[in-house]
mmCIF file of the C-alpha atoms, coordinates in Angstrom:
data_MODEL
# 
_entry.id   MODEL 
# 
loop_
_atom_site.group_PDB 
_atom_site.id 
_atom_site.type_symbol 
_atom_site.label_atom_id 
_atom_site.label_alt_id 
_atom_site.label_comp_id 
_atom_site.label_asym_id 
_atom_site.label_entity_id 
_atom_site.label_seq_id 
_atom_site.pdbx_PDB_ins_code 
_atom_site.Cartn_x 
_atom_site.Cartn_y 
_atom_site.Cartn_z 
_atom_site.occupancy 
_atom_site.B_iso_or_equiv 
_atom_site.pdbx_formal_charge 
_atom_site.auth_seq_id 
_atom_site.auth_comp_id 
_atom_site.auth_asym_id 
_atom_site.auth_atom_id 
_atom_site.pdbx_PDB_model_num 
ATOM 1   C CA . MET A 1 1   ? -76.150 -65.471  68.182 1.00 0.00 ? 1   MET A CA 1 
ATOM 2   C CA . ARG A 1 2   ? -75.648 -61.757  67.604 1.00 0.00 ? 2   ARG A CA 1 
ATOM 3   C CA . SER A 1 3   ? -72.789 -59.656  66.296 1.00 0.00 ? 3   SER A CA 1 
ATOM 4   C CA . LEU A 1 4   ? -71.895 -56.343  67.861 1.00 0.00 ? 4   LEU A CA 1 
ATOM 5   C CA . ALA A 1 5   ? -70.259 -53.779  65.609 1.00 0.00 ? 5   ALA A CA 1 
ATOM 6   C CA . ASN A 1 6   ? -70.003 -50.044  66.238 1.00 0.00 ? 6   ASN A CA 1 
ATOM 7   C CA . LEU A 1 7   ? -72.441 -50.463  69.106 1.00 0.00 ? 7   LEU A CA 1 
ATOM 8   C CA . GLN A 1 8   ? -72.405 -49.170  72.657 1.00 0.00 ? 8   GLN A CA 1 
ATOM 9   C CA . ARG A 1 9   ? -75.225 -50.278  74.907 1.00 0.00 ? 9   ARG A CA 1 
ATOM 10  C CA . PRO A 1 10  ? -76.076 -49.012  78.362 1.00 0.00 ? 10  PRO A CA 1 
ATOM 11  C CA . VAL A 1 11  ? -75.080 -51.158  81.324 1.00 0.00 ? 11  VAL A CA 1 
ATOM 12  C CA . HIS A 1 12  ? -77.458 -54.107  81.469 1.00 0.00 ? 12  HIS A CA 1 
ATOM 13  C CA . ARG A 1 13  ? -77.911 -57.591  82.917 1.00 0.00 ? 13  ARG A CA 1 
ATOM 14  C CA . HIS A 1 14  ? -79.907 -60.700  81.990 1.00 0.00 ? 14  HIS A CA 1 
ATOM 15  C CA . ASP A 1 15  ? -80.742 -64.129  83.349 1.00 0.00 ? 15  ASP A CA 1 
ATOM 16  C CA . PHE A 1 16  ? -78.719 -66.208  80.870 1.00 0.00 ? 16  PHE A CA 1 
ATOM 17  C CA . PHE A 1 17  ? -75.041 -66.816  80.153 1.00 0.00 ? 17  PHE A CA 1 
ATOM 18  C CA . GLU A 1 18  ? -73.383 -64.740  77.481 1.00 0.00 ? 18  GLU A CA 1 
ATOM 19  C CA . ILE A 1 19  ? -70.320 -65.902  75.542 1.00 0.00 ? 19  ILE A CA 1 
ATOM 20  C CA . CYS A 1 20  ? -68.489 -63.157  73.672 1.00 0.00 ? 20  CYS A CA 1 
ATOM 21  C CA . HIS A 1 21  ? -65.837 -63.658  71.010 1.00 0.00 ? 21  HIS A CA 1 
ATOM 22  C CA . VAL A 1 22  ? -63.827 -60.732  69.640 1.00 0.00 ? 22  VAL A CA 1 
ATOM 23  C CA . TYR A 1 23  ? -63.830 -61.707  65.972 1.00 0.00 ? 23  TYR A CA 1 
ATOM 24  C CA . ALA A 1 24  ? -62.113 -58.569  64.691 1.00 0.00 ? 24  ALA A CA 1 
ATOM 25  C CA . GLY A 1 25  ? -60.413 -55.590  66.279 1.00 0.00 ? 25  GLY A CA 1 
ATOM 26  C CA . CYS A 1 26  ? -60.764 -55.124  70.023 1.00 0.00 ? 26  CYS A CA 1 
ATOM 27  C CA . CYS A 1 27  ? -63.253 -53.859  72.567 1.00 0.00 ? 27  CYS A CA 1 
ATOM 28  C CA . GLU A 1 28  ? -63.576 -52.641  76.128 1.00 0.00 ? 28  GLU A CA 1 
ATOM 29  C CA . LEU A 1 29  ? -65.732 -54.671  78.473 1.00 0.00 ? 29  LEU A CA 1 
ATOM 30  C CA . MET A 1 30  ? -67.173 -53.240  81.672 1.00 0.00 ? 30  MET A CA 1 
ATOM 31  C CA . LEU A 1 31  ? -68.144 -56.120  83.939 1.00 0.00 ? 31  LEU A CA 1 
ATOM 32  C CA . ASP A 1 32  ? -69.253 -55.760  87.561 1.00 0.00 ? 32  ASP A CA 1 
ATOM 33  C CA . GLY A 1 33  ? -67.765 -52.281  87.684 1.00 0.00 ? 33  GLY A CA 1 
ATOM 34  C CA . LYS A 1 34  ? -64.346 -53.332  86.330 1.00 0.00 ? 34  LYS A CA 1 
ATOM 35  C CA . PHE A 1 35  ? -62.924 -52.613  82.879 1.00 0.00 ? 35  PHE A CA 1 
ATOM 36  C CA . PHE A 1 36  ? -61.221 -55.215  80.678 1.00 0.00 ? 36  PHE A CA 1 
ATOM 37  C CA . ARG A 1 37  ? -59.623 -54.806  77.252 1.00 0.00 ? 37  ARG A CA 1 
ATOM 38  C CA . LEU A 1 38  ? -60.314 -57.725  74.908 1.00 0.00 ? 38  LEU A CA 1 
ATOM 39  C CA . THR A 1 39  ? -58.402 -58.196  71.675 1.00 0.00 ? 39  THR A CA 1 
ATOM 40  C CA . GLN A 1 40  ? -59.007 -60.261  68.541 1.00 0.00 ? 40  GLN A CA 1 
ATOM 41  C CA . GLY A 1 41  ? -59.398 -63.943  69.346 1.00 0.00 ? 41  GLY A CA 1 
ATOM 42  C CA . ASN A 1 42  ? -60.303 -63.409  73.009 1.00 0.00 ? 42  ASN A CA 1 
ATOM 43  C CA . PHE A 1 43  ? -63.339 -65.054  74.576 1.00 0.00 ? 43  PHE A CA 1 
ATOM 44  C CA . CYS A 1 44  ? -65.198 -64.203  77.731 1.00 0.00 ? 44  CYS A CA 1 
ATOM 45  C CA . ILE A 1 45  ? -68.137 -65.744  79.561 1.00 0.00 ? 45  ILE A CA 1 
ATOM 46  C CA . ILE A 1 46  ? -70.504 -63.431  81.404 1.00 0.00 ? 46  ILE A CA 1 
ATOM 47  C CA . ALA A 1 47  ? -72.543 -64.994  84.192 1.00 0.00 ? 47  ALA A CA 1 
ATOM 48  C CA . PRO A 1 48  ? -76.264 -64.302  84.614 1.00 0.00 ? 48  PRO A CA 1 
ATOM 49  C CA . GLU A 1 49  ? -77.242 -61.146  86.475 1.00 0.00 ? 49  GLU A CA 1 
ATOM 50  C CA . SER A 1 50  ? -73.777 -59.594  86.028 1.00 0.00 ? 50  SER A CA 1 
ATOM 51  C CA . PRO A 1 51  ? -74.020 -55.899  85.024 1.00 0.00 ? 51  PRO A CA 1 
ATOM 52  C CA . HIS A 1 52  ? -71.945 -55.247  81.903 1.00 0.00 ? 52  HIS A CA 1 
ATOM 53  C CA . THR A 1 53  ? -71.576 -53.337  78.665 1.00 0.00 ? 53  THR A CA 1 
ATOM 54  C CA . PHE A 1 54  ? -69.203 -53.175  75.674 1.00 0.00 ? 54  PHE A CA 1 
ATOM 55  C CA . ARG A 1 55  ? -67.523 -50.199  74.059 1.00 0.00 ? 55  ARG A CA 1 
ATOM 56  C CA . LEU A 1 56  ? -66.644 -50.772  70.400 1.00 0.00 ? 56  LEU A CA 1 
ATOM 57  C CA . ASN A 1 57  ? -65.079 -48.833  67.554 1.00 0.00 ? 57  ASN A CA 1 
ATOM 58  C CA . PRO A 1 58  ? -66.569 -48.871  64.026 1.00 0.00 ? 58  PRO A CA 1 
ATOM 59  C CA . ASP A 1 59  ? -64.146 -51.557  62.776 1.00 0.00 ? 59  ASP A CA 1 
ATOM 60  C CA . ASP A 1 60  ? -64.540 -53.870  65.784 1.00 0.00 ? 60  ASP A CA 1 
ATOM 61  C CA . LEU A 1 61  ? -66.693 -56.975  65.648 1.00 0.00 ? 61  LEU A CA 1 
ATOM 62  C CA . VAL A 1 62  ? -67.803 -59.005  68.667 1.00 0.00 ? 62  VAL A CA 1 
ATOM 63  C CA . ILE A 1 63  ? -69.877 -62.176  68.290 1.00 0.00 ? 63  ILE A CA 1 
ATOM 64  C CA . ASN A 1 64  ? -72.379 -62.648  71.086 1.00 0.00 ? 64  ASN A CA 1 
ATOM 65  C CA . ILE A 1 65  ? -73.870 -66.055  72.002 1.00 0.00 ? 65  ILE A CA 1 
ATOM 66  C CA . LEU A 1 66  ? -76.674 -66.238  74.562 1.00 0.00 ? 66  LEU A CA 1 
ATOM 67  C CA . ILE A 1 67  ? -77.188 -69.548  76.407 1.00 0.00 ? 67  ILE A CA 1 
ATOM 68  C CA . ARG A 1 68  ? -79.852 -70.578  78.880 1.00 0.00 ? 68  ARG A CA 1 
ATOM 69  C CA . ARG A 1 69  ? -78.594 -71.595  82.321 1.00 0.00 ? 69  ARG A CA 1 
ATOM 70  C CA . SER A 1 70  ? -79.835 -75.174  81.996 1.00 0.00 ? 70  SER A CA 1 
ATOM 71  C CA . THR A 1 71  ? -78.050 -75.614  78.655 1.00 0.00 ? 71  THR A CA 1 
ATOM 72  C CA . PHE A 1 72  ? -74.834 -74.074  79.942 1.00 0.00 ? 72  PHE A CA 1 
ATOM 73  C CA . TYR A 1 73  ? -74.720 -76.283  83.040 1.00 0.00 ? 73  TYR A CA 1 
ATOM 74  C CA . ALA A 1 74  ? -75.539 -79.409  81.034 1.00 0.00 ? 74  ALA A CA 1 
ATOM 75  C CA . VAL A 1 75  ? -72.946 -78.815  78.308 1.00 0.00 ? 75  VAL A CA 1 
ATOM 76  C CA . PHE A 1 76  ? -70.159 -76.698  79.730 1.00 0.00 ? 76  PHE A CA 1 
ATOM 77  C CA . ALA A 1 77  ? -69.922 -78.403  83.109 1.00 0.00 ? 77  ALA A CA 1 
ATOM 78  C CA . GLY A 1 78  ? -68.999 -81.626  81.321 1.00 0.00 ? 78  GLY A CA 1 
ATOM 79  C CA . LEU A 1 79  ? -66.512 -79.823  79.091 1.00 0.00 ? 79  LEU A CA 1 
ATOM 80  C CA . MET A 1 80  ? -64.857 -78.175  82.077 1.00 0.00 ? 80  MET A CA 1 
ATOM 81  C CA . THR A 1 81  ? -64.540 -81.563  83.772 1.00 0.00 ? 81  THR A CA 1 
ATOM 82  C CA . LEU A 1 82  ? -62.822 -82.988  80.683 1.00 0.00 ? 82  LEU A CA 1 
ATOM 83  C CA . LEU A 1 83  ? -60.551 -79.937  80.521 1.00 0.00 ? 83  LEU A CA 1 
ATOM 84  C CA . LEU A 1 84  ? -59.605 -80.351  84.183 1.00 0.00 ? 84  LEU A CA 1 
ATOM 85  C CA . ILE A 1 85  ? -58.836 -84.052  83.714 1.00 0.00 ? 85  ILE A CA 1 
ATOM 86  C CA . SER A 1 86  ? -56.722 -83.275  80.639 1.00 0.00 ? 86  SER A CA 1 
ATOM 87  C CA . THR A 1 87  ? -54.842 -80.524  82.474 1.00 0.00 ? 87  THR A CA 1 
ATOM 88  C CA . LEU A 1 88  ? -54.140 -82.755  85.479 1.00 0.00 ? 88  LEU A CA 1 
ATOM 89  C CA . ARG A 1 89  ? -52.996 -85.586  83.215 1.00 0.00 ? 89  ARG A CA 1 
ATOM 90  C CA . LYS A 1 90  ? -50.623 -83.302  81.312 1.00 0.00 ? 90  LYS A CA 1 
ATOM 91  C CA . GLY A 1 91  ? -49.265 -81.995  84.591 1.00 0.00 ? 91  GLY A CA 1 
ATOM 92  C CA . THR A 1 92  ? -48.657 -85.533  85.818 1.00 0.00 ? 92  THR A CA 1 
ATOM 93  C CA . ASP A 1 93  ? -46.942 -86.488  82.570 1.00 0.00 ? 93  ASP A CA 1 
ATOM 94  C CA . THR A 1 94  ? -44.733 -83.383  82.741 1.00 0.00 ? 94  THR A CA 1 
ATOM 95  C CA . ALA A 1 95  ? -43.677 -84.140  86.299 1.00 0.00 ? 95  ALA A CA 1 
ATOM 96  C CA . GLN A 1 96  ? -42.924 -87.753  85.410 1.00 0.00 ? 96  GLN A CA 1 
ATOM 97  C CA . LEU A 1 97  ? -40.961 -86.713  82.327 1.00 0.00 ? 97  LEU A CA 1 
ATOM 98  C CA . GLN A 1 98  ? -38.876 -84.365  84.470 1.00 0.00 ? 98  GLN A CA 1 
ATOM 99  C CA . GLN A 1 99  ? -38.294 -87.228  86.880 1.00 0.00 ? 99  GLN A CA 1 
ATOM 100 C CA . LEU A 1 100 ? -37.186 -89.458  84.021 1.00 0.00 ? 100 LEU A CA 1 
ATOM 101 C CA . SER A 1 101 ? -34.841 -86.777  82.675 1.00 0.00 ? 101 SER A CA 1 
ATOM 102 C CA . SER A 1 102 ? -33.263 -86.295  86.080 1.00 0.00 ? 102 SER A CA 1 
ATOM 103 C CA . GLY A 1 103 ? -32.459 -89.976  86.372 1.00 0.00 ? 103 GLY A CA 1 
ATOM 104 C CA . ARG A 1 104 ? -34.499 -90.415  89.554 1.00 0.00 ? 104 ARG A CA 1 
ATOM 105 C CA . PRO A 1 105 ? -36.366 -93.742  89.894 1.00 0.00 ? 105 PRO A CA 1 
ATOM 106 C CA . VAL A 1 106 ? -39.892 -93.793  88.497 1.00 0.00 ? 106 VAL A CA 1 
ATOM 107 C CA . SER A 1 107 ? -42.737 -95.654  90.182 1.00 0.00 ? 107 SER A CA 1 
ATOM 108 C CA . PHE A 1 108 ? -44.045 -97.709  87.257 1.00 0.00 ? 108 PHE A CA 1 
ATOM 109 C CA . ASP A 1 109 ? -44.875 -101.399 86.963 1.00 0.00 ? 109 ASP A CA 1 
ATOM 110 C CA . PRO A 1 110 ? -44.037 -102.438 83.380 1.00 0.00 ? 110 PRO A CA 1 
ATOM 111 C CA . GLU A 1 111 ? -45.710 -105.843 83.566 1.00 0.00 ? 111 GLU A CA 1 
ATOM 112 C CA . PRO A 1 112 ? -49.282 -104.690 82.702 1.00 0.00 ? 112 PRO A CA 1 
ATOM 113 C CA . LEU A 1 113 ? -47.923 -102.769 79.719 1.00 0.00 ? 113 LEU A CA 1 
ATOM 114 C CA . LEU A 1 114 ? -45.842 -105.715 78.492 1.00 0.00 ? 114 LEU A CA 1 
ATOM 115 C CA . LYS A 1 115 ? -48.765 -108.076 79.013 1.00 0.00 ? 115 LYS A CA 1 
ATOM 116 C CA . TYR A 1 116 ? -51.000 -105.779 76.961 1.00 0.00 ? 116 TYR A CA 1 
ATOM 117 C CA . LEU A 1 117 ? -48.411 -105.690 74.167 1.00 0.00 ? 117 LEU A CA 1 
ATOM 118 C CA . ARG A 1 118 ? -48.043 -109.481 74.153 1.00 0.00 ? 118 ARG A CA 1 
ATOM 119 C CA . GLN A 1 119 ? -51.802 -109.866 73.869 1.00 0.00 ? 119 GLN A CA 1 
ATOM 120 C CA . ASN A 1 120 ? -52.408 -107.123 71.271 1.00 0.00 ? 120 ASN A CA 1 
ATOM 121 C CA . TYR A 1 121 ? -49.146 -107.002 69.318 1.00 0.00 ? 121 TYR A CA 1 
ATOM 122 C CA . ARG A 1 122 ? -50.834 -107.733 65.993 1.00 0.00 ? 122 ARG A CA 1 
ATOM 123 C CA . ASP A 1 123 ? -52.655 -104.414 65.693 1.00 0.00 ? 123 ASP A CA 1 
ATOM 124 C CA . VAL A 1 124 ? -51.479 -102.236 68.585 1.00 0.00 ? 124 VAL A CA 1 
ATOM 125 C CA . SER A 1 125 ? -50.197 -98.721  67.906 1.00 0.00 ? 125 SER A CA 1 
ATOM 126 C CA . LEU A 1 126 ? -48.509 -96.142  70.097 1.00 0.00 ? 126 LEU A CA 1 
ATOM 127 C CA . SER A 1 127 ? -51.697 -94.079  70.236 1.00 0.00 ? 127 SER A CA 1 
ATOM 128 C CA . SER A 1 128 ? -53.895 -97.048  71.193 1.00 0.00 ? 128 SER A CA 1 
ATOM 129 C CA . LEU A 1 129 ? -51.391 -98.157  73.847 1.00 0.00 ? 129 LEU A CA 1 
ATOM 130 C CA . ALA A 1 130 ? -51.223 -94.647  75.306 1.00 0.00 ? 130 ALA A CA 1 
ATOM 131 C CA . ALA A 1 131 ? -55.026 -94.454  75.380 1.00 0.00 ? 131 ALA A CA 1 
ATOM 132 C CA . ALA A 1 132 ? -55.290 -97.861  77.075 1.00 0.00 ? 132 ALA A CA 1 
ATOM 133 C CA . PHE A 1 133 ? -52.986 -96.769  79.915 1.00 0.00 ? 133 PHE A CA 1 
ATOM 134 C CA . HIS A 1 134 ? -54.139 -93.117  80.042 1.00 0.00 ? 134 HIS A CA 1 
ATOM 135 C CA . TYR A 1 135 ? -50.691 -91.669  79.301 1.00 0.00 ? 135 TYR A CA 1 
ATOM 136 C CA . SER A 1 136 ? -49.564 -89.154  76.719 1.00 0.00 ? 136 SER A CA 1 
ATOM 137 C CA . GLU A 1 137 ? -47.566 -90.609  73.831 1.00 0.00 ? 137 GLU A CA 1 
ATOM 138 C CA . PRO A 1 138 ? -44.341 -88.684  74.686 1.00 0.00 ? 138 PRO A CA 1 
ATOM 139 C CA . TYR A 1 139 ? -44.411 -89.919  78.279 1.00 0.00 ? 139 TYR A CA 1 
ATOM 140 C CA . LEU A 1 140 ? -45.095 -93.496  77.210 1.00 0.00 ? 140 LEU A CA 1 
ATOM 141 C CA . CYS A 1 141 ? -42.166 -93.410  74.766 1.00 0.00 ? 141 CYS A CA 1 
ATOM 142 C CA . ARG A 1 142 ? -39.867 -92.154  77.486 1.00 0.00 ? 142 ARG A CA 1 
ATOM 143 C CA . ILE A 1 143 ? -40.969 -94.716  80.044 1.00 0.00 ? 143 ILE A CA 1 
ATOM 144 C CA . ILE A 1 144 ? -40.566 -97.600  77.573 1.00 0.00 ? 144 ILE A CA 1 
ATOM 145 C CA . GLN A 1 145 ? -37.091 -96.350  76.643 1.00 0.00 ? 145 GLN A CA 1 
ATOM 146 C CA . LYS A 1 146 ? -36.146 -95.985  80.292 1.00 0.00 ? 146 LYS A CA 1 
ATOM 147 C CA . LEU A 1 147 ? -37.375 -99.414  81.362 1.00 0.00 ? 147 LEU A CA 1 
ATOM 148 C CA . THR A 1 148 ? -36.441 -101.542 78.336 1.00 0.00 ? 148 THR A CA 1 
ATOM 149 C CA . GLY A 1 149 ? -33.705 -99.599  76.540 1.00 0.00 ? 149 GLY A CA 1 
ATOM 150 C CA . GLN A 1 150 ? -35.834 -99.805  73.390 1.00 0.00 ? 150 GLN A CA 1 
ATOM 151 C CA . THR A 1 151 ? -38.170 -97.550  71.498 1.00 0.00 ? 151 THR A CA 1 
ATOM 152 C CA . PHE A 1 152 ? -41.830 -98.506  71.236 1.00 0.00 ? 152 PHE A CA 1 
ATOM 153 C CA . THR A 1 153 ? -41.286 -99.661  67.635 1.00 0.00 ? 153 THR A CA 1 
ATOM 154 C CA . GLU A 1 154 ? -38.240 -101.758 68.548 1.00 0.00 ? 154 GLU A CA 1 
ATOM 155 C CA . LEU A 1 155 ? -40.100 -103.416 71.411 1.00 0.00 ? 155 LEU A CA 1 
ATOM 156 C CA . LEU A 1 156 ? -43.113 -104.130 69.208 1.00 0.00 ? 156 LEU A CA 1 
ATOM 157 C CA . HIS A 1 157 ? -40.905 -105.671 66.488 1.00 0.00 ? 157 HIS A CA 1 
ATOM 158 C CA . GLU A 1 158 ? -39.180 -107.841 69.072 1.00 0.00 ? 158 GLU A CA 1 
ATOM 159 C CA . ILE A 1 159 ? -42.492 -109.223 70.363 1.00 0.00 ? 159 ILE A CA 1 
ATOM 160 C CA . ARG A 1 160 ? -43.861 -109.780 66.864 1.00 0.00 ? 160 ARG A CA 1 
ATOM 161 C CA . LEU A 1 161 ? -40.723 -111.502 65.605 1.00 0.00 ? 161 LEU A CA 1 
ATOM 162 C CA . GLN A 1 162 ? -40.523 -113.765 68.645 1.00 0.00 ? 162 GLN A CA 1 
ATOM 163 C CA . ASN A 1 163 ? -44.056 -114.939 67.899 1.00 0.00 ? 163 ASN A CA 1 
ATOM 164 C CA . ALA A 1 164 ? -43.074 -115.387 64.259 1.00 0.00 ? 164 ALA A CA 1 
ATOM 165 C CA . ARG A 1 165 ? -40.120 -117.594 65.286 1.00 0.00 ? 165 ARG A CA 1 
ATOM 166 C CA . ASP A 1 166 ? -42.415 -119.765 67.380 1.00 0.00 ? 166 ASP A CA 1 
ATOM 167 C CA . LEU A 1 167 ? -44.789 -120.169 64.433 1.00 0.00 ? 167 LEU A CA 1 
ATOM 168 C CA . LEU A 1 168 ? -41.951 -120.959 62.018 1.00 0.00 ? 168 LEU A CA 1 
ATOM 169 C CA . ILE A 1 169 ? -40.752 -123.767 64.258 1.00 0.00 ? 169 ILE A CA 1 
ATOM 170 C CA . SER A 1 170 ? -44.078 -125.206 65.398 1.00 0.00 ? 170 SER A CA 1 
ATOM 171 C CA . THR A 1 171 ? -46.311 -124.861 62.303 1.00 0.00 ? 171 THR A CA 1 
ATOM 172 C CA . ASP A 1 172 ? -46.277 -125.379 58.544 1.00 0.00 ? 172 ASP A CA 1 
ATOM 173 C CA . PHE A 1 173 ? -47.913 -122.039 57.749 1.00 0.00 ? 173 PHE A CA 1 
ATOM 174 C CA . LYS A 1 174 ? -46.546 -120.173 54.754 1.00 0.00 ? 174 LYS A CA 1 
ATOM 175 C CA . ILE A 1 175 ? -44.152 -117.376 55.596 1.00 0.00 ? 175 ILE A CA 1 
ATOM 176 C CA . ALA A 1 176 ? -46.463 -114.791 54.024 1.00 0.00 ? 176 ALA A CA 1 
ATOM 177 C CA . ASP A 1 177 ? -49.310 -116.037 56.231 1.00 0.00 ? 177 ASP A CA 1 
ATOM 178 C CA . ILE A 1 178 ? -47.149 -115.886 59.359 1.00 0.00 ? 178 ILE A CA 1 
ATOM 179 C CA . ALA A 1 179 ? -46.237 -112.284 58.490 1.00 0.00 ? 179 ALA A CA 1 
ATOM 180 C CA . VAL A 1 180 ? -49.922 -111.347 58.502 1.00 0.00 ? 180 VAL A CA 1 
ATOM 181 C CA . MET A 1 181 ? -50.608 -113.351 61.658 1.00 0.00 ? 181 MET A CA 1 
ATOM 182 C CA . VAL A 1 182 ? -48.011 -111.399 63.660 1.00 0.00 ? 182 VAL A CA 1 
ATOM 183 C CA . GLY A 1 183 ? -49.082 -107.982 62.370 1.00 0.00 ? 183 GLY A CA 1 
ATOM 184 C CA . TYR A 1 184 ? -47.197 -107.280 59.125 1.00 0.00 ? 184 TYR A CA 1 
ATOM 185 C CA . ARG A 1 185 ? -49.197 -106.598 55.986 1.00 0.00 ? 185 ARG A CA 1 
ATOM 186 C CA . SER A 1 186 ? -46.209 -107.025 53.705 1.00 0.00 ? 186 SER A CA 1 
ATOM 187 C CA . GLY A 1 187 ? -44.461 -110.371 53.523 1.00 0.00 ? 187 GLY A CA 1 
ATOM 188 C CA . ASP A 1 188 ? -41.428 -108.755 51.912 1.00 0.00 ? 188 ASP A CA 1 
ATOM 189 C CA . TYR A 1 189 ? -41.100 -106.210 54.719 1.00 0.00 ? 189 TYR A CA 1 
ATOM 190 C CA . PHE A 1 190 ? -41.455 -108.973 57.305 1.00 0.00 ? 190 PHE A CA 1 
ATOM 191 C CA . SER A 1 191 ? -38.710 -111.025 55.615 1.00 0.00 ? 191 SER A CA 1 
ATOM 192 C CA . ARG A 1 192 ? -36.328 -108.042 55.464 1.00 0.00 ? 192 ARG A CA 1 
ATOM 193 C CA . LEU A 1 193 ? -36.968 -107.211 59.112 1.00 0.00 ? 193 LEU A CA 1 
ATOM 194 C CA . PHE A 1 194 ? -36.554 -110.849 60.153 1.00 0.00 ? 194 PHE A CA 1 
ATOM 195 C CA . ARG A 1 195 ? -33.258 -111.144 58.248 1.00 0.00 ? 195 ARG A CA 1 
ATOM 196 C CA . HIS A 1 196 ? -31.997 -107.898 59.796 1.00 0.00 ? 196 HIS A CA 1 
ATOM 197 C CA . GLN A 1 197 ? -32.726 -109.037 63.354 1.00 0.00 ? 197 GLN A CA 1 
ATOM 198 C CA . SER A 1 198 ? -31.978 -112.764 63.025 1.00 0.00 ? 198 SER A CA 1 
ATOM 199 C CA . GLY A 1 199 ? -29.166 -112.755 60.483 1.00 0.00 ? 199 GLY A CA 1 
ATOM 200 C CA . MET A 1 200 ? -31.021 -115.139 58.186 1.00 0.00 ? 200 MET A CA 1 
ATOM 201 C CA . SER A 1 201 ? -34.236 -115.424 56.221 1.00 0.00 ? 201 SER A CA 1 
ATOM 202 C CA . PRO A 1 202 ? -37.400 -116.872 57.789 1.00 0.00 ? 202 PRO A CA 1 
ATOM 203 C CA . SER A 1 203 ? -37.156 -119.957 55.572 1.00 0.00 ? 203 SER A CA 1 
ATOM 204 C CA . ARG A 1 204 ? -33.539 -120.571 56.577 1.00 0.00 ? 204 ARG A CA 1 
ATOM 205 C CA . PHE A 1 205 ? -34.433 -120.096 60.257 1.00 0.00 ? 205 PHE A CA 1 
ATOM 206 C CA . ARG A 1 206 ? -37.212 -122.666 59.914 1.00 0.00 ? 206 ARG A CA 1 
ATOM 207 C CA . GLU A 1 207 ? -34.928 -125.097 58.125 1.00 0.00 ? 207 GLU A CA 1 
ATOM 208 C CA . LEU A 1 208 ? -32.178 -124.905 60.768 1.00 0.00 ? 208 LEU A CA 1 
ATOM 209 C CA . HIS A 1 209 ? -34.469 -125.171 63.771 1.00 0.00 ? 209 HIS A CA 1 
ATOM 210 C CA . ARG A 1 210 ? -36.577 -127.938 62.281 1.00 0.00 ? 210 ARG A CA 1 
ATOM 211 C CA . ALA A 1 211 ? -33.352 -129.878 61.639 1.00 0.00 ? 211 ALA A CA 1 
ATOM 212 C CA . SER A 1 212 ? -32.277 -129.476 65.259 1.00 0.00 ? 212 SER A CA 1 
ATOM 213 C CA . PHE A 1 213 ? -35.405 -131.359 66.369 1.00 0.00 ? 213 PHE A CA 1 
ATOM 214 C CA . THR A 1 214 ? -34.864 -134.334 64.032 1.00 0.00 ? 214 THR A CA 1 
# 
């Protein structure tokens, strides 16, 4: 890596890639007979055998990184592929979000998503769910809202609490243990949430439903 400051070289070429970063100030790049003005923060990649030179002022600073062809192809080709995939995915999400906003029907089968939630509800998060289905988090939130009328958190609570109800009726586990089993670290939080959604405490729910089977 080199830094160029207050330096003007004759037009030259070389057999490796050159990455230039304008760290401070600005500079003028002549590349293949064309002139480009680069400002602070700009990057450029110069291909092998391309004639070029820089024109700098005393206060300008350009950082120069020289990379062999084999290294560049091995490293940057993979990075460009990831960048392309990310760009395409964002474009797809944007188009689908616009479709959702317009009210037009969206081609999406919710069953795999719901199945995944039912199987992983104990420790799933929005980020892990989005990663599993290769969607961005904003798009996934919108699609869940559109298809279920619930937010991700509301849907997750519903699935967890339904499993908690089943355990309250069919087992003798302590309520604090059931809270942990369905994904809640705090028994108190679980009890408050259960009371809010069911209108009664977990112990009262168990008592009533156990009585109905006797």
